[in-house]
C-alpha positions as CSV (number, residue, x, y, z in Angstrom):
1,X,-0.1,-0.3,0.1
2,X,1.1,3.1,-0.6
3,X,1.0,6.7,1.2
4,X,-2.2,7.8,-0.6
5,X,-4.0,4.6,-2.7
6,X,-5.1,1.3,-2.2
7,X,-4.5,-1.2,-5.1
8,X,-7.3,-2.5,-6.9
9,X,-9.3,-5.7,-7.2
10,X,-8.1,-8.6,-5.5
11,X,-4.6,-7.0,-4.4
12,X,-7.0,-5.1,-2.0
13,X,-8.5,-8.3,-0.9
14,X,-4.7,-10.1,-0.1
15,X,-3.7,-7.1,1.5
16,X,-6.8,-7.3,4.3
17,X,-6.4,-10.7,4.8
18,X,-2.8,-9.9,5.6
19,X,-4.2,-7.2,7.7
20,X,-7.0,-9.2,9.6
21,X,-3.9,-12.0,10.2
22,X,-1.6,-9.5,11.7
23,X,-5.1,-7.8,13.8
24,X,-5.5,-11.5,15.2
25,X,-1.7,-12.0,16.5
26,X,-2.3,-8.9,18.1
27,X,-5.6,-10.5,19.7
28,X,-8.0,-8.7,17.8
29,X,-11.2,-10.8,16.5
30,X,-11.4,-10.5,12.5
31,X,-13.3,-13.3,10.4
32,X,-14.4,-13.7,7.3
33,X,-17.5,-10.7,8.3
34,X,-15.2,-9.0,9.6
35,X,-13.3,-9.3,6.2
36,X,-16.4,-8.6,3.9
37,X,-17.5,-5.5,5.8
38,X,-14.3,-4.3,5.5
39,X,-14.2,-4.6,1.2
40,X,-17.7,-2.8,1.6
41,X,-16.3,0.1,4.1
42,X,-13.5,0.8,1.4
43,X,-16.1,0.8,-1.3
44,X,-17.8,3.9,0.6
45,X,-14.7,6.1,0.9
46,X,-11.8,7.5,-1.0
47,X,-9.7,4.4,-1.1
48,X,-6.8,6.8,-2.8
49,X,-6.4,8.3,0.7
50,X,-4.5,6.2,3.2
51,X,-6.1,8.4,6.5
52,X,-9.9,7.8,4.8
53,X,-8.7,4.1,4.4
54,X,-7.0,3.4,7.9
55,X,-10.4,5.5,9.4
56,X,-12.8,3.0,7.4
57,X,-11.5,-0.4,8.2
58,X,-11.0,0.6,12.0
59,X,-14.3,1.2,12.7
60,X,-15.1,-2.0,10.9
61,X,-12.4,-4.5,13.0
62,X,-12.6,-2.4,16.6
63,X,-15.1,-3.0,18.9
64,X,-13.5,-2.1,21.9
65,X,-11.0,0.7,23.2
66,X,-8.2,-1.9,23.5
67,X,-8.8,-3.0,19.5
68,X,-7.8,0.3,18.6
69,X,-4.2,-0.2,19.6
70,X,-4.4,-3.7,18.3
71,X,-5.5,-2.1,15.2
72,X,-2.8,0.5,14.9
73,X,-0.2,-1.5,15.1
74,X,-1.6,-4.4,12.8
75,X,-1.9,-1.8,10.1
76,X,1.4,-0.1,10.7
77,X,2.4,-3.5,10.8
78,X,1.2,-4.6,6.9
79,X,1.1,-1.3,4.9
80,X,3.9,0.5,6.8
81,X,4.4,3.7,8.7
82,X,3.1,7.2,7.1
83,X,6.0,9.8,5.9
84,X,4.5,13.0,6.7
85,X,8.0,15.2,6.2
86,X,7.9,13.6,2.1
87,X,4.2,14.2,1.9
88,X,4.2,17.4,2.9
89,X,7.1,18.4,0.8
90,X,5.1,16.9,-2.2
91,X,2.2,18.7,-1.5
92,X,3.9,22.1,-1.3
93,X,5.0,21.9,-4.7
94,X,2.0,22.5,-6.4
95,X,2.4,20.6,-9.4
96,X,1.0,17.8,-10.7
97,X,4.4,15.6,-11.8
98,X,5.4,14.0,-8.7
99,X,8.5,12.3,-8.0
100,X,7.6,8.4,-6.9
101,X,7.0,8.2,-2.9
102,X,9.9,6.2,-1.4
103,X,9.0,2.5,-1.6
104,X,6.4,0.6,0.7
105,X,6.8,-3.2,2.3
106,X,4.1,-5.6,0.4
107,X,3.4,-8.7,2.5
108,X,3.2,-11.3,-0.3
109,X,1.0,-13.8,1.4
110,X,-2.1,-13.6,4.2
111,X,0.1,-14.0,7.7
112,X,1.4,-11.7,9.2
113,X,4.9,-9.5,8.3
114,X,7.7,-10.9,10.2
115,X,10.6,-9.6,8.6
116,X,12.0,-7.4,5.4
117,X,9.2,-7.6,2.9
118,X,9.1,-7.3,-0.8
119,X,9.0,-3.8,-2.0
120,X,6.8,-1.9,-4.8
121,X,7.2,1.8,-5.9
122,X,4.2,3.7,-4.5
123,X,3.4,7.2,-6.5
124,X,1.3,9.9,-5.4
125,X,-2.1,10.4,-7.1
126,X,-3.1,13.2,-8.5
127,X,-6.7,12.9,-7.2
128,X,-5.1,13.5,-3.7
129,X,-3.2,16.8,-4.9
130,X,-6.5,18.3,-6.4
131,X,-8.7,16.9,-3.2
132,X,-6.3,18.9,-0.5
133,X,-5.5,22.0,-3.6
134,X,-7.5,25.0,-2.9
135,X,-9.5,25.7,-6.1
136,X,-8.1,29.7,-6.4
137,X,-4.7,27.5,-6.9
138,X,-5.2,25.4,-9.6
139,X,-3.2,25.6,-13.1
140,X,-4.4,25.1,-16.4
141,X,-3.5,21.2,-16.7
142,X,-5.3,20.9,-12.8
143,X,-8.2,22.5,-14.1
144,X,-8.1,20.4,-17.1
145,X,-7.9,17.1,-15.3
146,X,-10.4,18.6,-12.5
147,X,-12.9,18.5,-15.4
148,X,-12.6,15.1,-16.1
149,X,-13.2,14.2,-12.8
150,X,-16.2,16.2,-12.1
151,X,-18.0,14.9,-15.3
152,X,-17.3,11.2,-13.7
153,X,-18.4,12.4,-10.1
154,X,-21.5,14.0,-11.7
155,X,-22.8,10.6,-13.1
156,X,-23.6,9.4,-9.5
157,X,-26.5,11.2,-8.3
158,X,-28.7,10.3,-5.2
159,X,-31.8,7.8,-5.0
160,X,-34.8,7.6,-3.7
161,X,-37.4,5.0,-3.4
162,X,-40.1,4.8,-5.7
163,X,-43.7,3.9,-4.9
164,X,-43.4,1.2,-7.9
165,X,-42.0,-2.0,-7.3
166,X,-39.7,-4.6,-9.2
167,X,-39.2,-8.1,-8.8
168,X,-36.6,-9.2,-5.7
169,X,-34.1,-12.0,-5.4
170,X,-34.6,-12.1,-1.5
171,X,-37.5,-11.8,1.0
172,X,-39.1,-8.2,1.0
173,X,-42.0,-6.7,2.1
174,X,-44.4,-7.6,-0.4
175,X,-45.3,-10.9,-1.9
176,X,-45.2,-10.9,-5.7
177,X,-48.7,-12.5,-6.3
178,X,-48.4,-13.0,-10.3
179,X,-45.6,-14.8,-10.0
180,X,-46.5,-16.9,-7.2
181,X,-49.9,-18.0,-9.3
182,X,-47.9,-18.3,-12.3
183,X,-45.4,-20.6,-10.8
184,X,-48.5,-22.5,-8.6
185,X,-49.3,-23.6,-11.8
186,X,-46.6,-25.5,-12.8
187,X,-47.2,-27.7,-9.4
188,X,-50.9,-28.4,-9.3
189,X,-51.9,-25.3,-8.0
190,X,-50.4,-25.9,-5.1
191,X,-47.9,-22.2,-4.0
192,X,-44.5,-23.9,-3.7
193,X,-42.5,-21.0,-5.2
194,X,-42.4,-17.6,-3.3
195,X,-41.9,-14.9,-4.8
196,X,-41.6,-11.3,-3.6
197,X,-41.2,-7.4,-4.9
198,X,-39.8,-4.3,-3.3
199,X,-39.7,-0.8,-4.0
200,X,-37.4,0.2,-7.0
201,X,-34.8,3.1,-7.1
202,X,-35.5,6.2,-8.9
203,X,-33.5,9.7,-8.9
204,X,-33.9,11.5,-6.6
205,X,-34.3,16.1,-7.5
206,X,-31.1,18.0,-6.8
207,X,-31.3,21.6,-6.8
208,X,-27.9,23.2,-6.9
209,X,-27.5,26.8,-5.6
210,X,-24.4,28.4,-6.6
211,X,-23.4,31.9,-5.1
212,X,-21.4,34.0,-7.9
213,X,-21.0,37.6,-5.7
214,X,-17.1,38.5,-5.5
215,X,-16.4,36.7,-2.2
216,X,-16.7,33.6,-4.2
217,X,-15.4,34.8,-7.4
218,X,-12.6,32.4,-7.2
219,X,-14.4,29.4,-6.9
220,X,-17.3,30.2,-8.9
221,X,-16.1,29.1,-12.4
222,X,-15.6,25.8,-11.0
223,X,-18.8,25.3,-9.1
224,X,-20.6,26.1,-12.5
225,X,-18.5,23.5,-14.0
226,X,-19.4,20.8,-11.4
227,X,-23.7,22.3,-11.8
228,X,-23.4,22.3,-15.6
229,X,-21.8,18.7,-15.5
230,X,-24.7,17.2,-13.0
231,X,-27.4,19.3,-15.7
232,X,-25.7,17.4,-18.7
233,X,-25.5,13.8,-17.2
234,X,-28.7,14.1,-15.2
235,X,-32.5,14.6,-15.8
236,X,-33.7,15.8,-12.1
237,X,-31.5,18.6,-11.7
238,X,-32.2,22.2,-11.2
239,X,-29.5,24.9,-11.3
240,X,-30.0,28.2,-10.0
241,X,-27.1,31.1,-9.5
242,X,-27.5,33.9,-7.1
243,X,-25.3,37.3,-5.7
244,X,-28.3,40.0,-5.2
245,X,-30.9,38.2,-7.1
246,X,-31.5,34.3,-7.7
247,X,-31.1,33.4,-11.5
248,X,-32.6,30.0,-12.8
249,X,-29.9,28.6,-15.3
250,X,-30.8,25.2,-15.9
251,X,-31.6,25.6,-19.5
252,X,-28.2,27.5,-19.5
253,X,-26.2,24.8,-18.6
254,X,-27.7,22.2,-20.7
255,X,-25.7,20.7,-23.9
256,X,-22.8,18.6,-24.3
257,X,-20.4,21.9,-24.9
258,X,-19.1,23.0,-21.1
259,X,-17.7,25.9,-22.4
260,X,-20.5,27.0,-24.2
261,X,-22.7,26.4,-21.1
262,X,-20.4,28.4,-19.2
263,X,-21.0,31.4,-21.0
264,X,-24.5,31.2,-21.7
265,X,-25.3,30.9,-17.9
266,X,-22.4,34.1,-17.5
267,X,-24.8,35.6,-19.5
268,X,-27.9,35.1,-17.8
269,X,-26.7,35.9,-14.4
270,X,-26.7,40.0,-14.3
271,X,-25.2,40.0,-10.7
272,X,-22.1,37.8,-11.1
273,X,-18.8,38.8,-8.9
274,X,-21.0,41.6,-7.2
275,X,-22.9,41.9,-3.7
276,X,-25.0,38.9,-2.0
277,X,-27.8,38.9,-0.3
278,X,-28.4,34.8,0.5
279,X,-31.1,35.2,2.7
280,X,-33.7,36.8,0.2
281,X,-32.4,34.4,-3.1
282,X,-32.9,31.3,-0.7
283,X,-36.9,33.0,0.4
284,X,-37.2,33.9,-3.0
285,X,-36.1,30.3,-4.1
286,X,-38.9,28.5,-2.0
287,X,-41.2,31.1,-3.0
288,X,-41.2,30.8,-6.4
289,X,-40.0,27.6,-7.1
290,X,-40.1,25.4,-4.6
291,X,-43.7,24.0,-4.9
292,X,-42.5,22.9,-8.6
293,X,-39.3,21.4,-7.6
294,X,-41.3,19.0,-5.1
295,X,-41.0,17.2,-1.9
296,X,-37.7,15.1,-1.2
297,X,-35.8,17.2,-3.6
298,X,-32.0,17.5,-2.1
299,X,-30.8,21.2,-1.9
300,X,-27.4,21.6,-2.1
301,X,-26.4,25.5,-1.2
302,X,-22.7,26.5,-2.6
303,X,-21.4,29.7,-0.9
304,X,-19.0,30.7,1.8
305,X,-22.1,32.1,4.1
306,X,-20.7,35.9,3.8
307,X,-23.9,38.7,4.3
308,X,-26.5,36.0,5.4
309,X,-29.1,38.7,5.3
310,X,-32.1,38.8,7.3
311,X,-32.0,34.6,8.8
312,X,-36.5,35.0,9.2
313,X,-36.6,35.6,5.3
């Protein structure tokens, strides 16, 4: 494992097996259930971050205070100690091109390491750099990479349970009577095979509200790029911008060309890089668009929170 990332696929499972073995040697409990939970936990966090991965694995494997100390020793034995000085030095460079980090130990089996291990080179993650770096300090190449990552991220949206149901493999809240009756015709009318239906998932309505006032000027373009990617990739997305007034820019951000979409949005928003009235803008959003947006919508406000206005609005 490198300073910042986990290996994909089978390598991750092998490393988790080594971690579980080392954890058991320290006196902890780690069986098949804990291994499966560890795999699921890593899928829920940014595996490019060593710290996020460590905390996720610790949450799964540790159930007592003593387990935490055992886990930390096992984690350090399997994945090696972090090198904060090297990490800080690389972070201060401010460029995507990085020298490879010092080599790190990788155990070759599921047993806990007991001596010198085989080493592999570890490289700094470009995604990790962008995550830690301020938007305002991105280079042109970093902006291009961020745009690709934003487009990939925008395809994934929140889901909600629908009133409609679909066939389910496992036992659910309602029997599938049609399938049960159909199957019973093959067994002389006896309903021997049970079938179930579960609520289906549908995309949740997302409302993105971006502050484009002067204090948000260094970040507004990157946030608008994210909004444009969301509008282009998903259907149930509404986009608004506000400074001293609220402007709906969903139609302006639609389309496959992000540059033209951002140009249309910039033309439509007349108060860009000016003052801000967050309270009155949100009141206008609720009054003019609340009913059309519907219940259950997820509203995301992208703002620094300056000059909120009257909180009672």
